[in-house]
C-alpha positions as CSV (number, residue, x, y, z in Angstrom):
1,M,2.8,11.9,79.0
2,I,5.4,11.4,76.6
3,F,5.1,9.2,73.4
4,I,7.9,8.3,71.5
5,T,7.4,6.4,68.0
6,V,10.2,5.1,65.7
7,L,8.4,4.6,62.5
8,F,10.3,2.6,59.5
9,L,8.2,3.3,56.3
10,L,8.9,0.4,54.1
11,G,7.8,-0.7,50.5
12,E,8.6,-4.5,51.3
13,V,9.4,-6.8,54.2
14,G,13.2,-7.2,54.7
15,A,13.9,-3.4,54.2
16,F,14.4,-3.3,58.0
17,A,16.3,-5.5,60.2
18,L,17.0,-5.4,64.0
19,Q,19.7,-7.8,65.0
20,A,18.6,-10.5,67.7
21,D,21.2,-9.8,70.1
22,C,20.8,-5.8,70.1
23,K,18.9,-4.2,72.6
24,P,18.0,-0.4,73.1
25,T,19.8,1.2,76.0
26,C,19.2,4.0,78.4
27,K,21.5,6.3,80.4
28,I,21.2,9.5,82.4
29,V,23.1,12.4,81.1
30,N,23.1,16.1,81.8
31,N,22.4,17.5,78.2
32,K,19.1,17.7,76.4
33,G,20.4,16.9,72.7
34,P,20.3,19.2,69.7
35,E,19.7,22.7,70.9
36,G,16.7,24.5,69.5
37,Q,15.8,21.5,67.5
38,C,13.8,18.2,67.9
39,P,15.5,16.1,70.4
40,I,16.0,13.1,68.1
41,S,19.2,12.3,66.1
42,L,19.5,9.9,63.3
43,T,23.2,8.7,62.0
44,W,24.0,6.0,59.5
45,V,27.0,4.0,57.9
46,P,27.0,2.7,54.2
47,Q,27.2,-0.7,53.6
48,H,28.3,-2.0,50.1
49,T,28.0,-5.7,49.3
50,D,27.3,-7.6,46.2
51,E,23.8,-8.4,47.2
52,A,22.6,-4.9,48.0
53,Y,23.4,-1.5,49.2
54,S,22.3,-0.8,53.0
55,E,22.7,1.6,55.9
56,Y,23.4,0.8,59.6
57,I,21.1,3.3,61.3
58,T,21.6,4.6,64.9
59,F,18.8,6.9,66.4
60,K,19.0,8.8,69.8
61,V,16.1,10.3,71.7
62,W,16.8,12.7,74.8
63,I,13.9,12.7,77.3
64,K,13.5,14.7,80.7
65,T,13.6,12.0,83.5
66,G,10.9,13.9,85.5
67,E,8.5,13.2,82.6
68,F,8.7,9.6,82.6
69,S,5.1,8.1,83.3
70,E,3.4,4.8,82.8
71,F,2.3,6.1,79.3
72,T,6.0,6.6,77.9
73,K,6.4,4.2,75.1
74,I,8.5,3.6,71.9
75,T,6.9,2.0,69.0
76,V,8.7,0.3,66.2
77,L,6.6,-0.3,63.1
78,T,8.1,-2.9,60.4
79,G,4.9,-4.1,58.9
80,Y,4.1,-5.3,62.4
81,E,4.3,-3.2,65.5
82,M,7.2,-3.3,68.3
83,I,6.7,-1.1,71.2
84,Y,9.5,-0.1,74.0
85,K,8.7,1.5,77.1
86,P,11.2,3.4,79.2
87,F,10.9,3.3,82.9
88,R,12.7,3.9,86.4
89,K,14.4,1.4,87.8
90,G,12.4,-0.2,90.7
91,D,9.0,0.8,89.1
92,P,6.9,-2.4,88.2
93,H,6.8,-3.2,84.4
94,N,4.4,-6.1,83.4
95,Q,2.9,-4.9,80.0
96,K,2.6,-7.3,77.6
97,N,4.2,-6.9,73.8
98,I,6.0,-4.0,75.2
99,W,9.8,-4.0,75.5
100,G,10.6,-2.3,78.8
101,I,13.7,0.0,78.9
102,P,14.9,0.6,82.4
103,C,16.4,4.0,83.1
104,G,18.3,5.4,86.1
105,W,17.3,8.5,88.2
106,S,19.6,11.4,89.2
107,R,18.8,14.8,90.4
108,S,21.9,16.4,89.0
109,D,21.5,14.7,85.5
110,P,17.9,15.4,84.4
111,Y,17.9,13.8,81.0
112,A,17.5,10.2,79.8
113,L,19.5,9.5,76.6
114,I,17.5,6.3,74.6
115,E,19.8,4.9,71.9
116,N,19.7,1.9,69.3
117,G,22.3,1.5,66.9
118,C,21.4,-2.0,65.5
119,L,19.0,-1.1,62.9
120,M,19.8,-1.7,59.0
121,A,17.7,-0.5,56.0
122,Q,18.3,-1.3,52.4
123,A,18.5,1.2,49.7
124,G,15.7,3.5,48.7
125,R,13.8,3.1,52.1
126,N,12.1,6.1,54.0
127,I,12.5,6.1,57.8
128,S,10.9,8.6,60.4
129,V,11.5,8.9,64.0
130,S,9.0,10.9,66.2
131,Y,8.1,11.2,69.8
132,I,5.0,12.8,71.4
133,T,4.2,14.4,74.9
134,K,1.4,16.4,76.4
135,S,3.3,19.6,75.9
136,S,5.3,18.8,72.4
137,S,6.2,16.6,69.6
138,C,8.4,16.4,66.9
139,T,9.4,14.1,64.0
140,V,12.6,13.3,62.1
141,Y,12.6,11.7,58.6
142,H,15.5,9.9,56.7
143,K,15.7,8.2,53.3
144,V,18.2,5.5,52.8
145,A,20.2,6.7,49.8
146,D,20.5,4.6,46.4
147,P,24.0,6.0,45.6
148,K,25.7,6.4,42.2
149,P,29.4,6.4,41.7
150,D,30.8,9.5,40.1
151,F,33.1,9.5,37.1
152,S,34.7,11.4,34.3
153,F,35.4,10.4,30.6
154,S,37.6,11.4,27.7
155,V,36.9,10.0,24.1
156,N,39.4,9.2,21.5
157,E,37.5,9.1,18.1
158,S,40.3,8.1,16.2
159,S,40.7,4.7,17.8
160,K,37.1,4.5,19.0
161,T,37.8,4.1,22.7
162,V,36.6,6.2,25.9
163,T,38.8,6.4,29.1
164,I,36.7,6.6,32.6
165,T,38.1,7.6,35.8
166,V,35.8,6.7,39.0
167,D,35.8,8.8,42.1
168,P,36.0,7.4,44.7
169,E,38.2,4.4,43.9
170,T,35.5,1.8,44.6
171,E,35.2,-1.2,42.6
172,V,32.1,-0.8,40.1
173,F,30.6,-2.1,36.8
174,A,31.0,0.1,33.7
175,G,29.7,-0.6,30.0
176,I,28.7,0.9,26.7
177,C,25.0,1.2,26.0
178,Y,22.8,2.7,23.3
179,Q,20.0,4.8,24.5
180,K,17.0,4.4,21.9
181,R,14.5,5.5,24.4
182,A,14.3,8.0,27.2
183,F,14.6,5.5,30.0
184,S,16.0,2.4,28.1
185,C,20.0,2.1,27.6
186,S,20.8,-1.6,27.9
187,V,24.8,-2.3,28.5
188,S,25.6,-5.3,26.3
189,N,29.1,-6.1,27.8
190,Q,29.9,-4.7,31.4
191,L,33.5,-4.7,32.8
192,T,34.6,-4.3,36.2
193,V,36.6,-1.1,36.9
194,V,38.7,0.0,39.7
195,K,39.8,3.7,39.6
196,S,40.1,3.9,35.7
197,A,39.6,1.7,32.5
198,V,39.6,2.0,28.7
199,L,36.3,1.0,26.9
200,N,36.0,0.2,23.4
201,I,33.2,2.0,21.3
202,P,31.7,-0.5,18.8
203,H,29.8,2.2,16.9
204,M,30.3,6.0,16.9
205,L,26.7,6.8,17.2
206,P,24.7,10.0,18.7
207,C,23.2,8.0,21.5
208,V,26.2,6.2,22.6
209,C,26.5,6.3,26.4
210,I,28.4,5.1,29.6
211,E,26.8,3.6,32.4
212,V,28.7,3.3,35.6
213,Y,27.2,1.5,38.8
214,Y,27.9,-0.3,41.9
215,K,28.1,-4.2,41.8
216,H,25.1,-4.8,44.1
217,V,21.7,-5.9,42.3
218,D,19.7,-3.4,41.1
219,A,22.1,-0.7,41.8
220,L,21.2,2.8,40.6
221,R,23.2,3.6,37.4
222,N,25.1,6.8,36.6
223,K,24.7,7.6,32.9
224,K,26.6,9.9,30.6
225,C,26.2,10.2,27.0
226,L,29.3,10.9,24.8
227,F,28.1,12.9,21.9
228,Q,25.0,14.4,23.5
229,N,26.2,18.1,22.2
230,D,27.7,17.0,18.8
231,S,25.7,17.5,15.8
232,S,28.0,15.4,13.6
233,I,27.0,11.7,12.6
234,D,29.0,8.8,11.5
235,V,27.0,7.8,8.6
236,G,29.0,4.5,8.2
237,A,28.1,3.5,11.7
238,V,24.5,4.2,11.1
239,W,24.4,1.9,8.1
240,K,26.2,-0.8,10.2
241,T,23.7,-0.8,12.9
242,S,20.6,-0.2,10.6
243,E,17.8,-2.9,10.4
244,V,15.1,-3.2,7.6
245,V,11.8,-5.1,8.2
246,D,9.5,-5.8,5.3
247,G,5.9,-5.7,5.2
248,P,3.3,-6.6,2.6
249,S,3.0,-2.9,1.3
250,Q,5.6,-0.8,3.3
251,I,9.3,-1.3,4.8
252,Q,10.3,-0.1,8.3
253,W,14.0,1.3,8.9
254,S,15.7,1.5,12.3
255,Y,19.0,1.7,13.9
256,L,20.5,1.7,17.6
257,C,19.6,5.3,18.0
258,P,16.3,7.1,17.7
259,A,15.7,7.0,14.2
260,K,13.3,10.0,14.2
261,D,16.1,12.3,14.6
262,L,17.7,11.6,11.2
263,N,16.8,13.1,8.0
264,I,16.7,9.7,6.0
265,S,15.0,9.3,2.5
266,A,14.4,6.2,0.4
267,S,14.3,5.7,-3.4
268,L,14.7,3.0,-6.0
269,C,17.6,1.8,-7.9
270,W,18.1,-1.0,-10.5
271,K,21.0,-3.3,-9.8
272,L,22.7,-3.9,-13.1
273,H,25.4,-6.0,-11.6
274,Q,27.0,-6.9,-8.2
275,H,28.8,-3.6,-7.8
276,L,26.6,-1.3,-9.6
277,C,22.9,0.0,-8.8
278,I,21.7,2.6,-11.1
279,P,19.4,5.3,-9.4
280,V,15.8,5.5,-11.0
281,L,14.6,8.9,-11.8
282,N,11.5,10.1,-9.8
283,S,11.2,7.0,-7.6
284,T,11.5,8.6,-4.1
285,L,9.2,6.6,-1.7
286,Q,6.8,8.3,0.6
287,K,7.5,8.4,4.3
288,Q,4.5,7.2,6.2
289,Q,5.4,7.7,9.7
290,D,8.6,8.7,11.8
291,N,8.6,6.1,14.9
292,P,9.4,3.9,13.5
293,I,10.4,5.2,9.9
294,T,8.1,3.6,7.5
295,F,8.2,3.9,3.7
296,D,5.4,3.1,1.2
297,T,6.3,0.2,-1.3
298,S,2.7,-0.5,-2.5
299,A,3.2,0.9,-5.8
300,V,6.7,-0.3,-6.5
301,D,7.7,-2.7,-9.3
302,K,8.7,-5.6,-7.1
303,H,11.4,-7.2,-9.1
304,P,14.6,-9.3,-7.7
305,Q,17.0,-6.6,-9.3
306,M,15.0,-3.5,-8.0
307,C,16.5,-2.2,-4.6
308,V,15.9,0.5,-2.1
309,Q,18.4,3.2,-1.7
310,F,18.5,4.9,1.7
311,S,20.0,8.3,1.7
312,I,21.5,10.3,4.7
313,Q,23.6,13.5,4.0
314,G,24.7,12.5,0.7
315,N,25.6,9.2,1.7
316,H,23.8,6.0,0.5
317,N,23.1,2.2,1.5
318,I,21.5,-0.2,-0.7
319,S,19.0,-2.8,0.4
320,C,17.5,-5.3,-2.0
321,R,14.2,-6.3,-0.5
322,F,12.6,-8.0,-3.4
323,Q,14.6,-10.9,-4.3
324,D,12.0,-13.4,-3.5
325,E,9.4,-11.8,-5.6
326,K,8.1,-13.0,-8.8
327,P,7.0,-10.2,-11.1
328,P,4.0,-10.5,-13.3
329,W,6.0,-9.2,-16.6
330,E,9.3,-9.8,-17.9
331,T,11.2,-7.9,-20.6
332,S,14.5,-8.7,-22.4
333,T,16.4,-6.8,-25.4
334,E,18.0,-8.0,-28.8
335,A,19.9,-6.0,-31.3
336,G,18.1,-5.0,-34.5
337,R,19.1,-3.2,-37.6
338,R,20.3,0.3,-36.2
339,S,17.7,-0.3,-33.2
340,I,17.2,-2.3,-30.0
341,V,14.3,-4.5,-30.0
342,V,12.4,-4.8,-26.5
343,N,10.7,-8.1,-26.0
344,L,7.7,-7.8,-23.3
345,T,5.9,-10.8,-21.8
346,S,3.2,-10.1,-19.3
347,T,0.3,-12.1,-17.4
348,I,-1.5,-8.9,-16.6
349,P,-3.3,-6.3,-18.7
350,A,-1.3,-3.3,-18.5
351,K,0.5,-0.4,-20.5
352,F,4.2,-0.7,-20.9
353,S,6.9,2.1,-22.1
354,A,10.3,2.1,-23.2
355,Q,12.9,4.7,-23.8
356,L,16.7,4.7,-24.7
357,C,19.2,6.2,-22.0
358,V,22.8,6.8,-21.9
359,L,24.5,4.9,-18.8
360,T,26.7,6.5,-16.3
361,E,27.7,5.5,-12.7
362,R,25.2,7.8,-11.3
363,R,22.0,7.6,-13.7
364,C,20.8,6.3,-17.2
365,T,20.0,9.5,-18.7
366,P,17.1,9.4,-21.1
367,M,17.2,10.1,-24.8
368,G,14.9,9.7,-27.9
369,P,11.2,9.1,-27.9
370,I,9.2,7.1,-25.4
371,L,7.2,4.2,-27.2
372,S,4.8,2.1,-25.5
373,V,2.7,-1.1,-26.1
374,T,-0.6,-2.3,-24.3
375,M,-1.3,-5.7,-23.2
376,A,-4.8,-7.2,-23.6
377,K,-6.7,-8.8,-20.6
378,N,-4.9,-12.0,-20.6
379,G,-1.5,-10.5,-21.1
380,G,0.7,-11.9,-23.9
381,H,4.1,-11.0,-25.7
382,K,4.7,-7.7,-27.7
383,K,7.8,-5.9,-29.1
384,I,9.0,-2.4,-29.0
385,K,11.5,-1.2,-31.5
386,L,13.7,1.8,-30.6
387,P,15.7,3.4,-33.2
388,I,19.3,4.2,-32.4
389,S,20.5,7.6,-34.2
390,N,24.2,7.2,-32.9
391,V,25.6,3.7,-32.2
392,A,28.8,5.3,-30.7
393,D,26.8,6.2,-27.6
394,K,26.1,2.6,-26.7
395,P,22.6,3.2,-25.3
396,C,20.7,1.1,-22.9
397,V,17.1,0.7,-22.5
398,Q,14.7,1.6,-19.5
399,V,11.4,-0.2,-19.3
400,W,8.6,0.4,-16.9
401,Q,4.8,-0.3,-16.4
402,S,3.1,3.1,-17.3
403,D,-0.7,2.3,-16.7
404,P,-1.5,1.4,-13.8
405,L,2.0,3.2,-12.9
406,K,4.6,1.4,-10.9
407,K,7.5,3.2,-9.6
408,G,10.7,1.9,-10.8
409,R,12.2,1.4,-14.2
410,R,14.1,-1.9,-15.4
411,I,17.3,-0.8,-17.2
412,L,18.6,-3.3,-19.9
413,C,22.1,-2.9,-21.7
414,M,23.3,-4.6,-24.8
415,D,26.5,-6.5,-24.1
416,Y,28.6,-4.3,-26.6
417,M,31.7,-5.7,-24.8
418,H,31.0,-9.1,-26.0
419,K,31.2,-8.4,-29.7
420,R,34.3,-6.4,-29.1
421,R,35.9,-9.4,-27.1
422,V,34.9,-11.8,-29.9
423,L,37.0,-9.5,-32.4
424,Y,39.9,-9.4,-30.0
425,L,39.8,-13.2,-29.8
426,A,39.7,-13.4,-33.7
427,A,42.6,-11.0,-33.8
428,L,44.5,-12.8,-31.0
429,L,44.0,-16.3,-32.8
430,I,45.4,-14.7,-36.2
431,V,48.4,-13.2,-34.6
432,A,49.2,-16.6,-32.8
433,V,48.8,-18.4,-36.1
434,L,51.2,-15.9,-37.8
435,A,53.6,-16.1,-35.0
436,A,53.6,-20.2,-35.0
437,L,54.3,-19.9,-38.9
438,L,56.9,-17.1,-38.6
439,G,58.5,-19.3,-35.8
440,F,58.4,-22.4,-38.0
441,F,59.7,-20.8,-41.0
442,I,62.7,-19.1,-39.0
443,Y,63.4,-22.5,-37.3
444,R,63.7,-24.1,-41.0
445,T,65.5,-21.3,-42.2
446,T,68.2,-21.2,-39.7
447,K,68.5,-25.0,-40.2
448,I,69.2,-24.6,-43.9
449,G,71.1,-21.3,-43.5
450,A,70.9,-17.8,-44.5
451,A,72.1,-18.4,-48.1
452,G,68.9,-20.4,-48.7
453,V,67.1,-17.2,-47.8
454,L,69.3,-14.0,-48.4
455,I,71.7,-13.5,-51.2
456,I,74.3,-10.7,-52.4
457,Q,74.3,-10.9,-55.9
458,K,76.5,-8.0,-56.7
459,P,80.4,-8.0,-55.8
460,L,81.9,-6.5,-52.9
461,L,85.4,-5.2,-52.6
462,L,86.8,-5.3,-48.8
463,V,89.7,-3.0,-48.2
464,C,91.8,-3.8,-45.2
465,S,93.3,-0.7,-43.5
466,S,95.6,-2.4,-40.7
467,S,98.2,-5.1,-40.5
468,Q,97.4,-5.9,-36.8
469,S,96.6,-9.7,-36.5
470,T,93.3,-9.0,-34.8
471,H,92.2,-6.5,-37.4
472,I,93.1,-8.9,-40.2
473,S,91.4,-11.8,-38.4
474,A,88.1,-9.9,-38.1
475,V,88.3,-8.7,-41.7
476,C,88.8,-12.2,-42.7
477,T,85.7,-13.4,-40.6
478,L,83.5,-10.7,-42.2
479,A,84.6,-11.9,-45.6
480,S,84.1,-15.6,-45.1
481,V,80.4,-14.5,-43.4
482,L,79.5,-12.5,-46.6
483,Q,80.9,-15.0,-49.0
484,G,79.9,-18.3,-47.1
485,E,76.4,-17.4,-45.5
486,L,75.3,-14.7,-48.1
487,G,76.8,-16.2,-51.5
488,A,78.6,-12.8,-52.0
489,T,81.7,-12.5,-54.3
490,V,84.2,-10.7,-52.1
491,H,87.4,-9.1,-53.5
492,T,90.0,-8.5,-51.0
493,S,93.8,-8.0,-51.0
494,L,93.8,-10.9,-48.3
495,W,92.9,-13.5,-50.7
496,A,96.4,-14.2,-51.9
497,K,96.4,-17.3,-54.0
498,T,96.0,-16.5,-57.6
499,S,94.8,-20.1,-58.6
500,Q,92.1,-20.6,-55.8
501,R,90.5,-17.5,-54.5
502,Q,90.9,-15.3,-57.7
503,A,89.7,-18.3,-60.0
504,G,87.4,-16.7,-62.5
505,N,87.8,-13.2,-61.3
506,G,91.0,-12.1,-63.1
507,A,94.4,-11.7,-62.1
508,G,95.5,-11.4,-58.4
509,V,97.4,-9.0,-56.1
510,A,100.5,-11.0,-56.7
511,D,100.0,-10.8,-60.4
512,L,99.5,-7.2,-60.9
513,G,100.8,-5.5,-57.7
514,P,98.8,-3.8,-54.9
515,I,98.0,-0.5,-56.5
516,P,96.9,-1.6,-60.2
517,W,94.7,-4.5,-58.6
518,L,93.1,-2.1,-56.2
519,Y,92.1,0.5,-59.2
520,G,91.1,-2.5,-61.3
521,K,88.8,-3.8,-58.8
522,W,87.5,-0.5,-57.6
523,E,86.3,0.2,-61.2
524,A,84.9,-3.2,-62.1
525,V,82.8,-3.1,-58.6
526,R,81.5,0.5,-59.6
527,K,80.6,-0.5,-62.9
528,T,78.3,-3.5,-61.8
529,S,76.9,-1.4,-58.9
530,G,78.4,-3.2,-56.3
531,K,79.6,-2.1,-52.8
532,I,83.2,-1.0,-51.6
533,L,83.8,-1.5,-48.1
534,I,86.7,0.0,-46.5
535,V,87.3,-1.3,-43.0
536,W,88.6,1.7,-40.9
537,S,91.0,1.4,-38.0
538,P,93.2,3.6,-35.7
539,E,96.0,2.8,-38.0
540,A,94.0,4.1,-40.9
541,K,93.4,7.3,-39.0
542,K,97.2,7.7,-38.7
543,T,97.8,6.7,-42.5
544,Y,95.1,9.3,-43.5
545,K,96.8,12.1,-41.5
546,K,100.2,11.2,-43.0
547,R,98.7,11.1,-46.6
548,K,97.3,14.7,-45.7
549,L,100.4,15.9,-44.6
550,E,102.5,14.7,-47.3
551,L,99.9,16.2,-50.0
552,A,100.3,19.6,-47.9
553,N,104.0,19.6,-48.3
554,M,104.0,19.1,-52.1
555,D,104.8,21.8,-54.5
556,K,102.2,24.5,-54.3
557,H,103.1,25.4,-58.0
558,D,102.4,21.9,-59.0
559,K,99.1,21.7,-57.1
560,K,97.8,24.9,-58.7
561,K,99.0,23.7,-62.0
562,V,97.8,20.0,-62.0
563,G,95.1,20.1,-59.3
564,L,94.2,17.6,-56.8
565,T,93.5,14.8,-59.0
566,N,96.8,15.0,-60.7
567,A,98.4,15.1,-57.1
568,N,96.7,11.9,-56.5
569,E,98.0,10.3,-59.6
570,R,101.7,11.5,-58.6
571,M,101.0,9.7,-55.1
572,R,100.1,6.5,-56.9
573,D,103.2,6.7,-58.9
574,V,105.3,7.0,-55.6
575,M,103.4,3.9,-54.2
576,L,104.3,2.1,-57.6
577,E,108.0,2.8,-57.4
578,D,108.0,1.9,-53.6
579,L,106.3,-1.4,-54.4
580,N,108.8,-2.2,-57.1
581,L,111.7,-2.0,-54.7
582,I,110.3,-5.0,-53.1
583,G,111.3,-7.1,-56.0
584,K,109.9,-10.3,-57.4
585,G,111.0,-12.3,-54.3
586,Y,108.2,-10.7,-52.4
587,K,105.7,-11.6,-55.2
588,E,106.8,-15.1,-55.0
589,K,106.4,-15.4,-51.2
590,L,103.0,-13.8,-51.6
591,T,101.8,-16.3,-54.0
592,N,101.7,-19.3,-51.2
593,V,100.0,-16.9,-48.7
594,E,96.4,-17.6,-47.4
595,C,94.1,-15.4,-45.4
596,F,96.3,-14.2,-42.2
597,E,95.8,-16.5,-39.2
598,D,96.9,-15.8,-35.6
599,E,99.5,-18.4,-35.7
600,D,101.1,-17.2,-39.0
601,R,103.2,-14.3,-37.3
602,S,105.7,-14.7,-39.8
603,I,103.3,-13.4,-42.7
604,E,102.4,-10.2,-40.8
605,K,105.3,-8.1,-42.1
606,E,104.6,-9.4,-45.8
607,L,100.9,-8.6,-45.7
608,S,101.6,-5.0,-44.3
609,A,103.6,-4.3,-47.5
610,V,100.2,-5.0,-49.4
611,I,97.6,-3.7,-46.9
612,E,99.3,-0.1,-46.9
613,P,99.4,0.8,-50.6
614,V,96.0,-0.8,-51.3
615,F,94.4,1.1,-48.5
616,V,96.0,4.5,-49.6
617,A,95.1,3.9,-53.2
618,A,91.6,3.3,-51.8
619,L,91.8,6.6,-49.9
620,A,92.7,8.4,-53.1
621,S,89.7,7.0,-55.0
622,L,87.4,7.7,-52.3
623,E,88.3,11.3,-52.3
624,G,88.5,11.5,-55.9
625,A,84.8,10.1,-56.0
626,L,83.7,12.4,-53.2
627,Q,85.2,15.5,-55.2
628,D,83.4,14.5,-58.3
629,G,80.0,14.3,-56.3
630,K,80.1,10.2,-56.5
631,G,81.1,7.7,-53.9
632,K,77.6,6.3,-53.0
633,E,79.0,2.8,-53.8
634,V,81.3,3.1,-50.7
635,A,80.7,2.4,-47.0
636,L,82.9,2.6,-44.3
637,V,82.9,-0.4,-41.4
638,Y,84.9,-0.8,-38.3
639,F,84.8,-3.3,-35.5
640,Q,83.5,-2.5,-32.1
641,G,86.4,-2.7,-29.6
642,L,89.2,-2.2,-32.2
643,C,87.8,1.3,-33.5
644,H,85.8,4.1,-32.8
645,S,83.4,6.4,-34.9
646,R,85.6,9.3,-33.7
647,D,88.5,7.8,-35.6
648,I,86.8,8.4,-38.9
649,P,88.0,11.8,-40.2
650,K,85.2,14.7,-40.7
651,A,86.0,14.5,-44.6
652,F,84.2,11.0,-44.5
653,R,81.4,11.6,-42.0
654,G,79.1,11.9,-45.0
655,V,80.2,8.4,-46.3
656,P,77.6,5.7,-44.6
657,H,79.5,3.7,-41.7
658,Y,78.6,0.8,-39.8
659,C,79.8,-0.5,-36.4
660,L,80.1,-4.3,-36.3
661,P,78.7,-6.4,-35.2
662,Q,75.9,-4.3,-33.7
663,D,75.1,-2.6,-37.2
664,F,75.6,-5.8,-39.0
665,S,71.9,-6.4,-39.6
666,D,71.7,-2.9,-41.3
667,L,74.4,-3.6,-43.4
668,I,73.2,-7.1,-44.7
669,Q,69.7,-4.9,-45.4
670,E,71.6,-2.7,-47.5
671,L,73.6,-5.3,-49.4
672,A,71.5,-8.4,-49.6
673,E,68.2,-9.6,-51.7
674,M,65.8,-12.3,-50.8
675,R,65.9,-15.1,-53.1
676,G,63.1,-15.0,-55.7
677,E,62.7,-11.3,-55.6
678,M,64.5,-11.0,-59.1
679,R,61.8,-12.2,-61.5
680,G,61.7,-10.9,-64.9
681,G,63.8,-8.0,-64.1
682,E,61.3,-6.4,-61.8
683,F,62.1,-6.0,-58.1
684,R,59.4,-7.0,-55.8
685,R,59.4,-6.8,-52.0
686,S,56.4,-7.4,-49.6
687,C,56.1,-6.7,-45.9
688,W,56.6,-10.5,-45.5
689,H,59.8,-10.5,-47.2
690,R,61.2,-7.3,-45.4
691,L,60.2,-9.0,-42.0
692,L,61.9,-12.3,-43.1
693,S,64.9,-10.3,-44.0
694,K,65.2,-8.4,-40.8
695,V,64.9,-11.6,-38.8
696,M,67.6,-13.3,-40.9
697,S,69.9,-10.2,-40.9
698,M,69.6,-10.4,-37.0
699,W,70.6,-13.9,-37.0
700,L,73.6,-13.5,-39.0
701,A,74.7,-10.6,-36.9
702,H,74.2,-12.9,-33.8
703,Q,76.7,-15.4,-35.9
704,L,79.2,-13.1,-36.6
705,T,79.2,-11.7,-33.1
706,Q,79.8,-15.3,-31.8
707,R,82.7,-15.8,-34.4
708,L,84.4,-12.5,-33.5
709,Q,84.3,-13.1,-29.7
710,T,86.1,-16.3,-30.6
711,L,88.7,-14.4,-32.2
712,F,89.2,-11.8,-29.6
713,P,87.2,-12.6,-26.7
714,H,88.6,-9.8,-24.5
715,S,88.7,-6.9,-27.0
């Protein structure tokens, strides 16, 4: 007797299905199936759908036709029993609840092949096929696979991305997850992937993994962790994903990965202001357990400014957990005489201590003695006076409950910067008032003119060195400013009219002649401690070289005999003789000449006859004064654009020289005095006077610049 059983071992109904229009078949064959094995064959074809993974299963059984009998049966158990019976065609078959499978007969083909290919089973199901005869039996088992897609990955830590490649090219789901527990790794955002994709890694943590799985419901997931063999930790990512849960006497710390793998510690810090939390010495919190990590806070001074500082590998994260707490005692500070006074108010009986400390970004270093006070049963108010030995240290105060001991110290700092800001504000206000007064005074002064503030009391001798029109105009402008704005008495050969310009000042150039006039004025100015200003020019340089050559060509015997001073006298005589050749007609013309103007071109030649001998005489006087170790009353001036400092001979480099208008302010400082400075013959000059004098000098220099630009704007 042959008994063939097809047994499907199922966990739930619906794991096995037999299509309604599918029937088992039987045909006669001449082979006996797998050689040397159980004559049963199972094959299957995978089927992927969005609902589930399943397999179409086909089983084949080879039976000798000579062993057919009425007891030959096929039984299918699917939670209920289905029986099939193969029989020879022509034999009767009338058994109930048995599905008959008619088979043919042939002497040349001794085997019957019974086949069914219409069975389907879902993933994870166990199947066995067996048959039993009087002489033999065998069983074949098969479990429907729950497949996982295979994939590879590469991580780009700089961009926080991972590239995955799926094999085979089947549409799957993929996502990032964090494995906090051994069998728990939930994907937050899944992505459909065909062949390859790039996923963003929100946090580079040790437990970050990738899960790839087929799209059907409850598909088995293939998981690979990115940093499984990497011991480095992105501490910043740890802080971002951490969570702190408060309890009445403890706090729990956790993050996306297993926290027990981290060497984390917790201590206290005092939040002095928004961006500074000062670590408190000896305030490490005791760790009670590792899963989850729990710290004991039962003995902490719970104040809104007392915070917990978590630390991993030298990196810190601050969490202020007590902001809603109402502490039973309060403290404040006030400034005393070379001391800091600590005010304490408490509603509980306790002992409190205070100590000075020097504040840095990392700690408040203790200094000085520890002083304590004890509150009575009902609390109250007391003070602690901490002496300061060195105010420059700008010490702070740390206050704590010392009995019963509470962890944490409150750090209070005096607002030293507030006092400094008050001083700065007062100084700024004073400067602003002074600036306003100075501005008002300058405004009033410029309205009334420089003559109302500055004055040149001692006479000036102004010597022109060139008959060029621009040079003469510039000299006249300078003389006008000195006389008109500063009230100076200016002597110059360019003032021609004896009756007007020279009134009260003796005879003019036209009366005496150029050289006698120059020597007379030179001596008069020198005796009154006045100033002689020689206006230099390129023509002055030429005249100086010409005169130097003439002196060199003089008779050497005469030079040795009479010396340089007598030679100068001889040159003066020569100039006098030349001037006498001009005659009285020239003097008559000169009497009617004002200071040279650009439009008076006809007078230029007449003025040159005066300018040159006056200048040569001035050179002789200057050389004589320098030879005698004098000449402090002489200064050289030249106009920017008309002359250069290199035009001044080396012999005169020791004489003070000024470039106008840029050095006009310095020249005024040398010549002018403040009105009211001369009192009782004593000279008094204050910083205020010097400042005002400097300002007015700068203003006059600006006025001279504008007037010179009007005369020769393109010079």
